[in-house]
C-alpha positions as CSV (number, residue, x, y, z in Angstrom):
1,X,165.9,114.0,101.7
2,X,168.6,116.0,99.9
3,X,169.0,119.7,100.4
4,X,167.3,121.9,97.8
5,X,169.3,124.7,96.3
6,X,166.5,127.1,95.2
7,X,162.9,128.2,95.8
8,X,162.0,127.1,92.3
9,X,163.2,123.6,92.9
10,X,161.3,123.3,96.2
11,X,158.1,124.6,94.6
12,X,158.4,122.2,91.7
13,X,158.8,119.3,94.1
14,X,155.8,120.5,96.1
15,X,153.6,120.9,93.0
16,X,154.5,117.4,91.8
17,X,153.9,115.9,95.2
18,X,157.5,114.6,95.5
19,X,157.6,116.1,99.0
20,X,155.2,117.6,101.6
21,X,156.0,121.0,103.1
22,X,156.0,119.5,106.6
23,X,158.6,117.0,105.5
24,X,160.8,119.9,104.3
25,X,160.4,121.8,107.6
26,X,161.3,118.6,109.5
27,X,164.4,118.2,107.3
28,X,165.6,121.6,108.2
29,X,164.8,121.2,111.9
30,X,166.9,118.0,112.0
31,X,169.8,119.8,110.3
32,X,169.6,122.6,112.8
33,X,169.8,120.1,115.6
34,X,172.7,118.2,114.0
35,X,174.7,121.4,113.6
36,X,174.0,123.1,116.9
37,X,177.7,123.4,117.4
38,X,177.8,126.2,114.7
39,X,175.7,128.4,117.0
40,X,173.8,129.9,114.1
41,X,170.4,130.0,115.6
42,X,169.5,131.7,118.9
43,X,166.0,130.4,118.8
44,X,164.2,127.9,116.6
45,X,160.4,128.2,116.0
46,X,159.9,124.4,115.7
47,X,156.2,123.9,116.5
48,X,155.2,127.1,114.9
49,X,157.0,126.3,111.6
50,X,155.3,122.8,111.5
51,X,151.9,124.4,112.0
52,X,152.6,126.9,109.3
53,X,153.7,124.1,106.9
54,X,150.3,122.4,107.4
55,X,148.4,125.5,106.6
56,X,150.5,126.5,103.6
57,X,150.4,122.9,102.2
58,X,146.6,123.2,102.0
59,X,147.0,126.5,100.1
60,X,149.4,124.7,97.7
61,X,146.9,121.9,97.2
62,X,144.0,124.3,96.2
63,X,146.3,126.5,94.2
64,X,146.2,129.8,96.1
65,X,149.5,129.8,97.9
66,X,151.8,132.9,97.9
67,X,154.9,133.4,95.8
68,X,157.2,132.3,98.6
69,X,155.3,129.1,99.5
70,X,157.9,126.4,100.2
71,X,160.5,128.9,101.4
72,X,161.9,128.2,104.8
73,X,163.8,131.3,106.0
74,X,165.6,132.5,109.1
75,X,165.8,136.1,110.3
76,X,168.6,138.0,112.0
77,X,168.1,138.7,115.6
78,X,167.6,142.4,115.1
79,X,164.4,142.0,113.0
80,X,161.2,142.4,114.9
81,X,158.5,139.6,114.7
82,X,155.3,140.1,116.6
83,X,155.1,138.1,119.8
84,X,158.6,136.7,119.3
85,X,161.8,137.5,121.2
86,X,164.3,139.8,119.6
87,X,167.5,140.8,121.3
88,X,170.0,142.1,118.7
89,X,172.5,139.7,120.2
90,X,172.6,141.7,123.4
91,X,172.0,141.0,127.1
92,X,170.3,144.3,127.4
93,X,167.4,143.0,125.4
94,X,167.5,139.4,126.7
95,X,163.9,138.0,126.9
96,X,162.4,141.1,125.2
97,X,159.3,140.2,123.2
98,X,158.5,142.4,120.2
99,X,155.0,144.0,120.2
100,X,154.9,144.2,116.4
101,X,156.4,142.8,113.2
102,X,158.8,144.6,110.9
103,X,157.6,145.4,107.4
104,X,160.0,142.8,105.9
105,X,158.5,140.1,108.1
106,X,155.0,141.0,107.2
107,X,155.8,140.9,103.5
108,X,157.4,137.5,103.9
109,X,154.5,136.0,105.7
110,X,152.0,137.6,103.3
111,X,153.6,135.4,100.6
112,X,153.6,132.3,102.7
113,X,157.2,132.0,103.7
114,X,157.9,130.0,106.8
115,X,160.2,131.7,109.4
116,X,162.0,128.9,111.2
117,X,163.9,130.9,113.7
118,X,166.1,133.9,114.7
119,X,169.7,134.0,113.9
120,X,172.8,134.9,115.9
121,X,174.5,138.2,115.2
122,X,177.1,140.6,116.6
123,X,175.6,142.7,119.4
124,X,173.5,145.4,117.9
125,X,175.1,144.4,114.5
126,X,178.4,145.9,115.6
127,X,181.1,143.6,114.4
128,X,182.8,141.8,111.5
129,X,183.2,138.3,113.0
130,X,180.0,137.5,115.1
131,X,182.3,137.3,118.2
132,X,180.6,140.2,120.0
133,X,177.3,138.4,120.4
134,X,175.9,137.8,123.9
135,X,175.2,134.3,122.8
136,X,178.7,133.5,121.7
137,X,180.4,133.3,118.3
138,X,179.0,131.6,115.2
139,X,181.4,129.1,113.7
140,X,182.1,128.8,110.0
141,X,180.8,125.6,108.5
142,X,183.8,125.3,106.2
143,X,186.2,125.3,109.2
144,X,184.8,125.4,112.7
145,X,187.9,127.2,114.0
146,X,187.2,130.2,111.8
147,X,184.7,133.0,112.2
148,X,181.5,133.3,110.2
149,X,182.0,137.0,109.5
150,X,179.6,139.6,110.8
151,X,177.5,141.0,111.8
152,X,175.0,138.7,110.0
153,X,177.1,135.6,110.8
154,X,174.3,133.4,111.8
155,X,172.4,134.3,108.7
156,X,175.3,133.4,106.4
157,X,176.2,130.1,108.2
158,X,172.5,129.0,108.2
159,X,172.5,129.1,104.4
160,X,176.1,127.8,104.1
161,X,175.2,124.7,106.2
162,X,171.8,124.1,104.7
163,X,169.9,124.9,107.9
164,X,167.3,126.8,105.9
165,X,167.1,127.9,102.3
166,X,167.6,131.6,102.7
167,X,168.0,134.3,105.4
168,X,167.5,138.0,106.0
169,X,170.4,140.0,107.5
170,X,171.2,143.7,107.8
171,X,174.1,145.5,106.2
172,X,175.4,148.7,107.7
173,X,179.0,148.6,106.4
174,X,179.2,145.1,104.9
175,X,177.4,143.0,107.5
176,X,175.6,140.9,104.8
177,X,178.3,140.9,102.2
178,X,181.3,140.1,104.4
179,X,179.9,137.0,106.1
180,X,178.5,135.9,102.7
181,X,182.0,136.0,101.3
182,X,183.5,134.1,104.3
183,X,180.8,131.4,103.9
184,X,180.7,131.1,100.1
185,X,177.1,132.3,99.6
186,X,175.4,135.2,97.8
187,X,174.9,138.4,99.9
188,X,172.9,141.4,98.5
189,X,172.8,144.9,100.0
190,X,170.3,146.9,98.1
191,X,170.4,150.7,97.6
192,X,169.8,152.6,100.9
193,X,166.0,153.2,101.0
194,X,165.0,150.3,98.7
195,X,163.8,148.2,101.7
196,X,161.9,149.5,104.7
197,X,163.8,149.7,108.0
198,X,160.6,149.7,110.1
199,X,161.0,147.1,112.8
200,X,164.7,146.8,112.4
201,X,166.6,147.5,115.6
202,X,168.8,150.5,114.7
203,X,172.6,150.7,114.8
204,X,173.3,153.6,112.4
205,X,170.2,154.8,110.8
206,X,171.7,156.5,107.7
207,X,173.5,153.3,106.8
208,X,171.3,150.3,108.0
209,X,169.7,148.3,105.2
210,X,168.1,144.9,105.2
211,X,169.8,142.4,102.8
212,X,169.3,138.9,101.7
213,X,171.6,135.8,101.9
214,X,170.9,133.0,99.5
215,X,172.5,130.2,97.4
216,X,171.8,131.8,94.1
217,X,170.8,135.0,92.3
218,X,167.3,133.9,91.4
219,X,166.3,133.6,95.1
220,X,167.9,137.0,95.9
221,X,165.9,138.6,93.1
222,X,162.6,137.1,94.2
223,X,163.1,138.0,97.8
224,X,164.1,141.5,97.0
225,X,161.0,141.9,94.8
226,X,158.8,140.8,97.7
227,X,160.3,142.8,100.5
228,X,161.3,146.0,98.7
229,X,159.2,149.1,98.1
230,X,157.4,152.0,99.7
231,X,156.3,151.8,103.3
232,X,154.2,154.4,105.2
233,X,156.0,153.5,108.4
234,X,159.4,154.5,107.1
235,X,159.9,157.9,105.6
236,X,163.4,157.1,104.3
237,X,162.1,154.4,101.9
238,X,162.0,155.3,98.2
239,X,158.7,155.5,96.4
240,X,160.3,154.4,93.2
241,X,158.4,151.3,91.8
242,X,159.8,147.9,92.5
243,X,160.9,146.2,89.3
244,X,160.3,142.5,88.4
245,X,163.9,141.5,89.4
246,X,163.3,137.8,88.8
247,X,162.0,138.3,85.3
248,X,164.9,140.7,84.6
249,X,167.4,137.9,85.0
250,X,166.4,136.5,81.6
251,X,167.6,139.6,79.8
252,X,170.9,139.7,77.8
253,X,173.6,141.6,79.6
254,X,175.4,143.0,76.5
255,X,179.0,144.1,76.8
256,X,179.7,146.1,80.0
257,X,182.2,148.7,81.1
258,X,183.6,147.7,84.5
259,X,185.9,149.6,86.8
260,X,188.2,148.2,89.5
261,X,189.9,150.4,92.1
262,X,193.7,150.4,91.4
263,X,194.3,151.1,95.1
264,X,192.5,148.0,96.2
265,X,195.0,145.7,94.5
266,X,198.0,147.5,96.0
267,X,196.5,147.3,99.5
268,X,199.1,145.8,101.9
269,X,196.4,143.8,103.7
270,X,195.1,142.0,100.6
271,X,195.6,138.2,100.7
272,X,197.6,136.9,97.8
273,X,195.2,134.1,96.9
274,X,192.2,136.6,96.9
275,X,194.3,138.9,94.6
276,X,195.0,136.0,92.3
277,X,191.4,134.9,92.1
278,X,190.3,138.5,91.6
279,X,192.7,139.0,88.7
280,X,191.5,135.7,87.1
281,X,188.0,137.0,87.3
282,X,188.9,140.2,85.6
283,X,190.7,138.3,82.8
284,X,187.7,136.1,82.3
285,X,185.5,139.2,81.9
286,X,187.9,140.6,79.4
287,X,187.9,137.3,77.4
288,X,184.1,137.7,77.2
289,X,184.5,141.1,75.6
290,X,183.8,143.4,78.5
291,X,185.9,146.4,79.2
292,X,187.6,146.2,82.6
293,X,189.7,149.1,83.6
294,X,191.5,150.4,86.7
295,X,190.4,153.7,88.1
296,X,191.9,155.8,90.9
297,X,190.0,156.1,94.1
298,X,192.2,158.2,96.4
299,X,189.8,157.9,99.3
300,X,190.3,154.2,100.0
301,X,192.4,154.9,103.1
302,X,189.7,157.2,104.4
303,X,186.6,155.0,104.0
304,X,187.0,152.9,107.2
305,X,187.7,155.9,109.5
306,X,184.9,157.9,107.9
307,X,182.5,155.0,108.3
308,X,183.3,154.3,111.9
309,X,183.2,158.0,113.0
310,X,179.7,158.4,111.5
311,X,178.3,155.0,112.6
312,X,179.6,155.3,116.1
313,X,178.1,158.7,116.4
314,X,174.7,157.4,115.2
315,X,175.0,154.4,117.5
316,X,175.6,156.7,120.5
317,X,172.3,158.4,119.8
318,X,170.3,155.3,118.8
319,X,171.3,153.2,121.8
320,X,170.6,155.9,124.3
321,X,167.0,154.5,124.6
322,X,168.3,151.4,126.4
323,X,168.3,152.9,129.8
324,X,167.0,150.1,132.1
325,X,163.7,152.1,132.6
326,X,161.5,151.5,129.6
327,X,162.3,147.9,128.7
328,X,165.1,145.4,128.6
329,X,167.7,144.6,131.2
330,X,167.5,146.5,134.5
331,X,170.2,146.1,137.1
332,X,169.2,144.5,140.4
333,X,171.9,146.5,142.1
334,X,170.4,149.9,141.1
335,X,169.4,152.1,144.0
336,X,168.3,155.4,142.3
337,X,167.6,156.8,138.8
338,X,171.1,157.7,137.9
339,X,172.4,154.5,139.3
340,X,169.8,152.5,137.3
341,X,171.1,154.1,134.0
342,X,174.7,153.5,134.8
343,X,174.5,149.9,136.1
344,X,171.9,148.7,133.7
345,X,173.8,149.9,130.6
346,X,177.2,148.7,132.1
347,X,175.8,145.3,132.7
348,X,173.7,145.0,129.6
349,X,176.1,146.2,126.9
350,X,179.1,144.2,125.8
351,X,182.6,145.5,125.3
352,X,182.4,146.3,121.6
353,X,179.1,148.2,122.0
354,X,180.4,150.2,124.9
355,X,183.5,151.1,122.9
356,X,181.4,152.4,120.0
357,X,179.0,154.3,122.2
358,X,181.9,156.0,124.0
359,X,183.7,156.9,120.8
360,X,180.5,158.1,119.2
361,X,179.7,160.3,122.2
362,X,183.3,161.7,122.0
363,X,183.1,162.6,118.3
364,X,179.8,164.4,119.0
365,X,181.0,166.3,122.1
366,X,181.6,170.0,122.2
367,X,185.1,170.9,121.0
368,X,185.4,167.7,118.9
369,X,182.2,167.7,116.7
370,X,183.8,169.8,113.9
371,X,187.1,168.0,114.1
372,X,185.6,164.6,113.7
373,X,181.9,164.2,113.0
374,X,181.4,167.3,110.7
375,X,184.6,166.5,108.8
376,X,183.6,162.8,108.4
377,X,180.3,164.0,106.9
378,X,182.2,166.1,104.3
379,X,184.5,163.1,103.5
380,X,181.4,160.9,103.1
381,X,180.0,163.4,100.6
382,X,183.3,163.2,98.6
383,X,183.3,159.4,98.7
384,X,179.7,159.4,97.4
385,X,180.4,161.9,94.7
386,X,183.5,160.0,93.5
387,X,181.7,156.7,93.5
388,X,178.8,158.1,91.5
389,X,181.3,159.7,89.1
390,X,182.9,156.3,88.5
391,X,179.5,154.7,88.0
392,X,178.5,157.4,85.5
393,X,181.4,156.2,83.3
394,X,181.1,152.5,84.1
395,X,178.3,150.0,84.6
396,X,179.8,148.4,87.7
397,X,182.7,148.6,90.1
398,X,184.3,145.3,90.9
399,X,186.2,144.6,94.2
400,X,187.2,141.8,96.4
401,X,184.6,141.5,99.2
402,X,187.1,141.1,101.9
403,X,190.9,141.5,102.1
404,X,191.3,138.0,103.7
405,X,189.5,134.7,104.0
406,X,187.7,134.0,107.3
407,X,190.2,134.4,110.2
408,X,190.5,132.2,113.3
409,X,188.1,132.7,116.2
410,X,189.7,134.9,118.8
411,X,192.8,136.0,116.9
412,X,191.8,139.6,116.2
413,X,190.1,140.4,119.5
414,X,193.2,142.2,121.0
415,X,193.2,145.1,118.5
416,X,189.7,146.3,117.3
417,X,191.3,148.5,114.6
418,X,192.6,145.4,112.9
419,X,189.1,143.9,112.9
420,X,187.6,147.2,111.6
421,X,189.9,147.1,108.6
422,X,188.2,143.9,107.5
423,X,185.5,146.3,106.2
424,X,187.8,148.2,103.8
425,X,186.2,146.9,100.6
426,X,182.6,146.9,101.8
427,X,182.0,150.3,103.4
428,X,182.4,152.3,100.1
429,X,179.0,151.1,98.9
430,X,177.5,151.9,102.3
431,X,178.9,155.4,102.5
432,X,177.7,156.0,98.9
433,X,174.3,154.4,99.4
434,X,174.6,152.2,96.3
435,X,173.6,148.6,95.9
436,X,176.3,145.9,96.2
437,X,176.4,142.1,96.0
438,X,179.0,139.6,97.2
439,X,179.3,136.5,95.0
440,X,181.2,133.2,95.7
441,X,184.7,133.2,94.1
442,X,185.6,129.6,94.9
443,X,187.9,128.5,97.7
444,X,191.5,129.1,98.6
445,X,194.1,126.4,98.9
446,X,192.9,125.4,102.4
447,X,189.3,125.2,101.4
448,X,188.1,128.5,102.8
449,X,185.5,130.4,100.7
450,X,186.4,133.6,98.9
451,X,184.1,136.4,97.7
452,X,184.0,139.0,94.9
453,X,181.9,142.1,95.0
454,X,180.0,144.2,92.4
455,X,178.7,147.7,93.0
456,X,176.0,149.2,90.8
457,X,174.2,152.5,90.3
458,X,171.6,153.7,92.8
459,X,168.4,151.7,92.4
460,X,170.1,149.7,89.7
461,X,169.4,146.4,91.4
462,X,167.9,144.8,88.3
463,X,171.0,145.4,86.2
464,X,173.2,144.4,89.1
465,X,171.3,141.1,89.7
466,X,171.2,140.3,86.0
467,X,174.9,140.8,85.5
468,X,175.6,138.8,88.7
469,X,173.7,135.9,87.3
470,X,175.7,136.1,84.1
471,X,179.0,136.5,86.1
472,X,178.4,133.4,88.1
473,X,177.8,131.4,85.0
474,X,181.1,132.4,83.3
475,X,183.4,132.3,86.3
């Protein structure tokens, strides 16, 4: 069996009896086994997926299957699924079983998607390379010596290598878009509040957002349509109605006004081949009659420090619950209450998570709160206002997704700041809370995938997806 590239093609093959759903599941299970070296999956739900395929096949036969029947999907290891393990890539939650399902999982299952397993990720979604995972790094399928990107590295590689058709990840500062760019797939981060965070293990609550990783825009649109929308379990979710994103892809785009940040092209860390591919994309848009203009964004040098101050502060608070008492890892060397806290957290958390907790605690501490955290909140407000100002004059902002292609495993571990700078083009959308999507932009001269990013107006996912569909057809 050859790999299918879209939900629509799978459903067509199922309807015409070209394949049976259990055969499709078996195909993916074999691919997962063949590509174990990539380390994309932490756990595979083999028997459960086959049983689900039998049930859903019967629904297809009688004509009452859900809209996602035929979709085999993986979920990031920070998304809760009833009676399944979830660890957020951390030793401190090793062997922890979730007592409930996240809203996104419930909505997938309600439409007859098959969840085939949980995917490797940076510990507590803290990372840009998937090297901080307790289960080891995920390898890029294009070059096994390269990182997958992070924190949703397993999610991106699973789609890249054809281990399942689509995946869910989470995006706090680029954790869906950056690995999507490194792996040559489509990564969508919706507007903050478009998708429920209920059942998502928190990193930074005012940033975290579930996103999709797919091979194409149609699948992104359909998945968003299914999992988005109001949820009584999450007060931060918007009550705005969910649009028919898939149907919206058929609309004409018209001529658009598109801005690019002048400072992004003069960034010293921008890879020459990414810059060249980006400029070619701009030229192609201009040839199609769109207006593409440079705009000044003087805050580019401040987006990364602002993002990390705020997210580390929120992480310090969110991760305080992992204390060795209520659930998760408890040190066998603990002798009293205080000792239990210290030893359990020291043993359970990895180096990167400890670093972020300590820095987050520092910026929230007396005497430093105003100098760091309060000031970062003010800068975030400025970044949000400036981004919205640009988007009031233009339909979209276009950026490279990453400053470089996927880097080699292990090469950036000595200096965390260098790794943090990999987020320079993705954190703007997260700070502003606007939707953003990473699209494949071909490969560089050594065959490594490159990505280009579009930012849209708040809750403008329909327009963003529609233009992305058009953009992929002309580039």
